[in-house]
C-alpha positions as CSV (number, residue, x, y, z in Angstrom):
1,M,0.0,0.3,-0.1
2,N,1.1,3.6,-0.8
3,A,1.8,6.0,1.9
4,P,-0.4,9.0,1.4
5,A,0.9,11.8,-0.7
6,E,2.0,15.0,1.3
7,V,-0.5,17.7,1.4
8,Q,0.3,20.9,-0.3
9,R,-1.8,23.5,1.8
10,D,-2.9,26.4,-0.2
11,R,-6.0,28.7,-1.0
12,W,-6.3,26.7,-4.4
13,Y,-8.2,29.2,-6.1
14,P,-8.9,30.0,-8.8
15,S,-7.1,26.8,-9.8
16,P,-8.6,23.6,-8.2
17,A,-6.1,21.5,-5.9
18,P,-4.3,18.9,-7.7
19,S,-5.4,15.1,-7.9
20,P,-2.9,12.5,-7.6
21,A,-2.8,10.3,-10.4
22,N,-3.8,7.2,-8.5
23,E,-6.8,8.9,-6.7
24,N,-9.9,8.1,-8.0
25,R,-13.0,10.8,-8.1
26,D,-14.5,9.8,-4.9
27,A,-11.2,9.5,-3.2
28,Y,-10.6,12.9,-4.3
29,T,-13.8,14.3,-3.3
30,N,-13.7,12.7,0.2
31,R,-10.1,14.1,0.7
32,L,-11.2,17.6,-0.4
33,T,-14.3,17.9,2.0
34,G,-12.3,16.1,4.9
35,A,-14.5,13.2,4.6
36,D,-12.2,10.7,4.6
37,K,-10.9,11.8,8.0
38,T,-7.2,11.6,6.9
39,N,-6.6,15.2,7.8
40,R,-5.5,15.8,4.0
41,E,-7.6,18.5,2.9
42,P,-5.7,20.8,0.7
43,Y,-7.0,24.2,1.8
44,D,-5.4,26.5,3.9
45,H,-8.6,27.6,5.2
46,R,-12.3,26.8,6.0
47,R,-14.6,25.7,3.2
48,N,-17.9,24.5,2.7
49,R,-18.5,21.3,1.0
50,Q,-19.4,22.8,-2.2
51,C,-16.5,25.2,-2.7
52,S,-14.3,22.3,-1.5
53,I,-15.2,20.3,-4.5
54,G,-15.0,23.2,-7.1
55,Y,-18.8,23.9,-7.0
56,H,-18.4,27.6,-6.3
57,T,-21.4,28.8,-7.7
58,E,-23.6,26.3,-5.4
59,C,-22.3,27.2,-2.3
60,S,-25.1,28.0,0.2
61,E,-23.1,31.0,1.5
62,R,-22.3,32.4,-2.2
63,N,-24.5,35.7,-1.2
64,S,-23.0,35.8,2.3
65,F,-20.7,38.3,3.8
66,R,-20.5,36.9,7.1
67,G,-20.6,33.0,6.4
68,S,-18.1,30.5,7.6
69,C,-17.0,29.4,4.1
70,E,-13.6,31.5,3.6
71,C,-13.3,30.5,0.0
72,P,-11.9,33.1,-1.9
73,C,-14.8,33.1,-4.3
74,H,-16.7,34.8,-1.9
75,A,-14.2,37.8,-2.2
76,D,-14.8,38.1,-6.0
77,Y,-18.4,37.9,-5.6
78,R,-18.5,40.6,-2.6
79,N,-16.3,43.0,-4.9
80,S,-18.6,42.3,-8.0
81,E,-20.3,45.7,-7.8
82,L,-17.1,47.1,-8.4
83,Q,-16.8,45.0,-11.5
84,E,-18.8,46.0,-14.8
85,P,-19.2,43.8,-17.5
86,L,-16.0,44.0,-19.8
87,S,-16.0,46.6,-22.4
88,S,-15.2,44.1,-25.1
89,A,-18.1,41.5,-25.9
90,V,-15.1,38.8,-26.7
91,L,-13.3,39.3,-23.4
92,E,-16.6,39.0,-21.7
93,E,-17.7,35.9,-23.8
94,A,-14.2,34.3,-22.7
95,S,-14.6,35.3,-19.0
96,Q,-18.4,33.2,-19.3
97,A,-16.8,30.4,-20.9
98,L,-13.9,30.2,-18.5
99,A,-16.2,30.5,-15.5
100,S,-18.6,27.6,-17.1
101,V,-15.9,25.4,-17.5
102,Y,-14.5,25.7,-13.8
103,D,-17.9,26.3,-12.3
104,L,-16.3,29.3,-10.9
105,P,-18.4,32.8,-10.3
106,V,-18.6,34.9,-13.5
107,E,-16.7,37.7,-11.3
108,T,-13.8,35.2,-11.0
109,G,-14.0,34.7,-14.8
110,R,-14.0,38.4,-15.5
111,R,-10.8,39.1,-13.1
112,V,-9.0,36.1,-14.7
113,I,-9.7,36.8,-18.1
114,I,-8.5,40.7,-17.3
115,I,-5.2,39.3,-15.8
116,A,-4.9,37.2,-19.3
117,S,-5.3,40.1,-21.3
118,V,-2.7,42.3,-19.6
119,T,-0.3,39.1,-19.4
120,F,-0.6,38.4,-23.1
121,G,-0.7,41.9,-24.2
122,Q,2.7,42.3,-22.6
123,G,3.8,39.3,-24.6
124,G,3.6,36.9,-21.6
125,N,2.9,33.0,-22.1
126,F,1.3,30.6,-20.2
127,V,3.9,30.2,-17.2
128,A,3.8,34.1,-16.7
129,L,-0.2,34.0,-16.7
130,G,0.0,31.1,-14.0
131,S,2.4,33.5,-11.9
132,D,0.0,36.4,-12.5
133,I,-3.0,34.7,-11.4
134,S,-1.1,33.3,-8.3
135,A,0.2,36.8,-7.5
136,A,-3.7,38.3,-7.9
137,Y,-5.0,35.5,-5.7
138,G,-2.2,34.7,-3.2
139,S,-2.4,30.8,-4.3
140,R,-0.6,28.4,-6.4
141,V,-1.7,27.8,-9.9
142,D,-2.0,24.5,-11.4
143,E,-0.3,24.7,-15.0
144,Y,-3.6,22.9,-16.4
145,F,-5.5,25.9,-15.2
146,A,-3.0,28.2,-16.7
147,D,-3.0,26.4,-19.8
148,D,-6.8,26.2,-20.0
149,V,-7.1,30.0,-19.3
150,E,-4.9,30.5,-22.2
151,A,-6.7,28.4,-24.5
152,I,-10.2,30.0,-23.7
153,Y,-8.8,33.3,-24.1
154,R,-6.6,32.7,-27.3
155,H,-10.0,30.5,-28.7
156,H,-12.2,33.8,-28.1
157,I,-9.8,36.4,-29.7
158,E,-8.7,34.6,-32.7
159,E,-12.2,33.6,-33.4
160,S,-13.1,37.4,-33.2
161,A,-10.3,38.4,-35.4
């Protein structure tokens, strides 16, 4: 039997926490929520079940300002009144697509697409994008997430050209 992998505690947002190759979907969900009772939850803060498993738009405290869920998605939601829809319809579509693929609040989709627009506008690549998202959220960013963001961003930009 393999020893459990070392836990990499972090904020893990908007990039989801990684899953070891040998971990099936049920084991991954149980580890994220703490249901496996192994103390291997990857988060450095408290999360409700829905945010733990990446269903941020379904969190029971989505609209709450004083809930017990400390997932960073709630900060994006709380700051949404400061955010207007993106001036470019193409970037707005990209933000909606990203939010849909990762079940993120649309506010997070907008924020990440804005970061991508700035990064790529300065000649950066997906590695730089991962660093920029990481800096904005104070969280590690999985390379697959950064790659997906780049693909969604470029798909919408190139399709509109």
